[in-house]
C-alpha positions in Angstrom: -11.7 9.0 3.2 -11.6 6.9 0.1 -15.0 6.3 -1.6 -15.3 3.6 -4.4 -18.6 3.2 -6.2 -19.7 1.0 -9.0 -16.2 0.3 -10.2 -15.8 -2.6 -12.5 -12.9 -3.6 -14.8 -12.9 -5.9 -17.8 -9.8 -7.3 -19.6 -10.1 -9.3 -22.9 -13.8 -9.5 -22.4 -13.5 -11.0 -18.9 -14.7 -9.2 -15.8 -11.9 -9.2 -13.2 -13.2 -6.6 -10.8 -16.7 -5.5 -9.6 -16.9 -3.3 -6.5 -20.3 -1.8 -5.9 -19.5 0.2 -2.9 -16.5 0.5 -0.6 -15.6 3.3 1.9 -12.2 3.4 3.6 -11.7 5.7 6.5 -8.7 8.0 6.7 -5.7 7.6 9.0 -5.8 3.9 9.1 -3.9 0.9 7.7 -6.2 -1.0 5.4 -5.1 -4.5 4.2 -6.4 -5.9 0.9 -6.2 -9.7 1.1 -7.5 -12.6 -1.0 -6.2 -15.4 -3.3 -4.2 -14.9 -6.4 -6.2 -13.3 -9.2 -8.8 -11.8 -6.7 -8.4 -8.4 -8.2 -6.4 -6.7 -5.4 -3.6 -5.3 -7.6 -6.2 -4.2 -10.2 -8.2 -2.3 -7.6 -5.0 -0.6 -6.3 -4.0 0.4 -9.9 -7.4 1.9 -10.5 -7.1 3.8 -7.3 -3.7 5.2 -8.4 -4.9 6.0 -12.0 -2.4 3.6 -13.4 -5.4 1.9 -15.1 -8.1 4.0 -16.5 -11.5 3.8 -14.9 -14.0 1.9 -17.1 -17.0 2.5 -14.9 -17.9 4.1 -11.6 -16.1 6.7 -9.4 -13.2 6.8 -7.0 -12.8 9.8 -4.7 -10.2 10.8 -2.1 -11.7 13.3 0.3 -14.2 14.2 -2.4 -11.6 14.7 -5.1 -12.8 12.6 -8.0 -9.8 11.0 -9.7 -11.4 11.2 -13.1 -11.7 15.0 -13.0 -8.8 16.0 -10.8 -5.6 17.2 -12.4 -2.4 15.0 -12.3 -0.6 17.8 -10.4 -3.2 17.7 -7.6 -3.4 13.9 -7.5 0.4 13.6 -7.3 0.2 15.5 -4.0 -2.7 13.4 -2.7 -1.9 9.8 -3.6 1.4 7.9 -3.8 1.9 4.3 -4.9 4.5 1.6 -4.8 3.9 -1.1 -7.3 5.0 -4.7 -7.1 7.7 -4.3 -9.7 9.3 -0.8 -9.4 12.3 -0.3 -11.6 14.7 2.6 -11.2 18.2 3.2 -12.5 20.6 0.9 -10.5 23.2 3.7 -10.3 20.8 6.0 -8.5 21.7 6.7 -4.9 19.2 6.4 -2.0 19.3 10.1 -1.5 18.7 10.8 -5.2 15.8 8.4 -5.2 14.1 10.2 -2.4 14.7 13.6 -4.0 13.2 12.3 -7.2 9.9 11.7 -5.3 9.8 15.4 -4.5 9.4 16.3 -8.2 5.7 17.3 -7.9 6.9 20.1 -5.7 10.3 21.2 -7.0 9.8 20.5 -10.7 13.4 19.8 -11.2 14.7 22.5 -9.0 14.9 21.1 -5.4 14.6 23.7 -2.6 15.8 23.6 1.0 12.3 22.3 2.0 12.7 19.4 -0.4 16.1 18.5 1.0 14.7 18.8 4.5 11.9 16.2 3.7 14.5 13.8 2.3 16.6 14.1 5.5 13.5 13.4 7.6 12.7 10.3 5.7 16.2 9.0 5.6 16.2 9.2 9.4 12.7 7.9 9.8 13.3 4.8 7.7 16.8 4.3 9.2 18.6 4.9 5.8 21.0 7.7 6.9 24.0 5.4 6.5 22.9 4.5 3.0 22.3 8.0 1.6 25.1 7.7 -0.9 24.7 4.0 -1.6 23.6 3.0 -5.0 20.3 1.0 -5.3 22.0 -2.0 -6.8 24.4 -2.2 -3.8 21.5 -2.5 -1.3 20.1 -5.8 0.0 16.6 -6.7 -0.9 15.2 -5.5 2.4 17.2 -2.3 2.3 16.1 -1.5 -1.2 12.4 -2.1 -0.4 12.7 0.2 2.6 14.3 2.9 0.4 11.4 2.5 -2.1 8.8 2.9 0.6 10.7 6.0 2.0 10.6 7.4 -1.6 6.8 7.1 -1.6 6.6 8.9 1.8 8.8 11.7 0.4 6.0 12.4 -2.1 4.2 13.9 0.9 0.8 12.5 0.0 -2.1 11.9 2.5 -2.7 8.5 1.0 -0.2 5.7 0.2 -0.9 2.6 -1.7 1.5 -0.4 -1.4 1.2 -3.4 -3.6 2.7 -6.5 -1.9 5.6 -4.6 -0.2 6.6 -7.7 1.8 7.5 -9.8 -1.2 11.0 -11.3 -1.0 11.6 -9.8 2.5 13.0 -11.9 5.3 11.3 -12.0 8.7 13.3 -9.1 10.2 12.7 -6.7 7.3 9.0 -7.7 6.9 8.3 -7.0 10.5 10.4 -3.8 10.5 8.6 -2.5 7.5 5.1 -3.1 8.9 5.9 -1.6 12.3 7.3 1.5 10.6 4.1 1.8 8.6 2.0 1.5 11.7 4.0 4.3 13.4 3.6 6.5 10.3 -0.2 6.5 10.7 0.3 8.6 13.9 3.6 10.3 13.1 2.6 11.6 9.6 -1.2 11.3 9.6 -1.1 8.9 6.7 -3.7 6.5 5.3 -2.1 3.4 4.0 -3.8 0.8 1.8 -1.6 -2.3 1.4 -1.9 -5.6 -0.5 -0.8 -8.5 1.7 -0.7 -12.2 1.1 0.1 -13.1 4.7 -3.2 -12.8 6.7 -1.2 -12.9 9.9 0.5 -9.6 9.0 -2.8 -8.2 8.1 -4.3 -9.3 11.4 -1.4 -7.9 13.4 -0.9 -4.5 11.7 -4.1 -3.6 9.9 -7.0 -1.6 11.3 -9.4 -2.8 8.6 -9.3 -5.8 6.3 -10.9 -5.9 2.8 -11.1 -9.4 1.4 -11.6 -9.9 -2.3 -12.3 -13.1 -4.3 -13.0 -13.3 -8.0 -13.1 -9.5 -8.2 -15.7 -9.0 -5.6 -15.6 -8.0 -1.9 -16.3 -11.0 0.3 -16.0 -9.3 3.7 -14.7 -6.1 5.3 -14.0 -5.1 8.9 -11.6 -5.1 11.8 -9.3 -8.2 11.9 -10.7 -9.5 15.2 -14.2 -9.6 13.7 -13.7 -10.8 10.2 -10.9 -13.3 10.5 -12.7 -16.4 11.5 -12.2 -20.1 10.4 -15.3 -19.9 8.3 -14.4 -16.6 6.6 -10.9 -17.8 5.8 -12.1 -21.1 4.4 -14.6 -19.3 2.2 -11.9 -16.9 0.9 -9.0 -19.3 0.4 -10.6 -22.8 0.6 -8.3 -23.8 3.4 -9.2 -24.9 6.9 -7.4 -23.1 9.7 -7.2 -22.9 13.4 -7.4 -19.5 15.0 -5.4 -18.6 18.2 -5.3 -15.4 20.1 -2.0 -13.9 21.3 -1.8 -10.5 23.0 -5.2 -9.6 21.8 -4.4 -10.5 18.1 -5.9 -13.3 16.1 -3.4 -15.6 14.3 -4.2 -18.2 11.7 -2.6 -21.6 11.8 -2.8 -23.0 8.3 0.1 -25.4 8.0 
């Protein structure tokens, strides 16, 4: 469980995030949605301790991020940022092994190599194990980066717009893989998404932010309505249902 209480964040004298109370249940996919500048990435960065907390508390299973050591948090929470830069001449296998550093401290063990092998297979990267990152396609590289976060072995995974620059095949493949990981690896995944249809199809819960505040939260079939989407984005949409899922037509 993730508990967020009285968290606000100011930048250059301007308040860009103000979350009074938010509880996210474990072993689910939670999608953060909202217009540009809503505070989604800021919230995710605070949750990952990439930004220092200015006010309030964030707890993972009652571990307070402000008082828990980096060593412990590195085994609890993993994050993939929008712009993740690694050495281009790093192979996929080396990238995944790098993520095991909180465990091996520079001396990989047989267990570390076993985890890497599992994730190479799970994310269908076995044929790319010795491929350098700059030789991968955009979709393959993104899958390798997500596999790297999974190699960290954390209970909670935070993904900031992982579908950026992915084509239809790779976007769907990544989201279906993440859905399976909830069951297969007992993960809790918080993901920032711009496409509300992906959020509707793959998320258990949706948290919508606008101007730094939570506008609504709940299961997709309850919160994604024409009125709520118009209030969030200022766009009128039609909602259709397909195989029990709600899809938004906004073209």
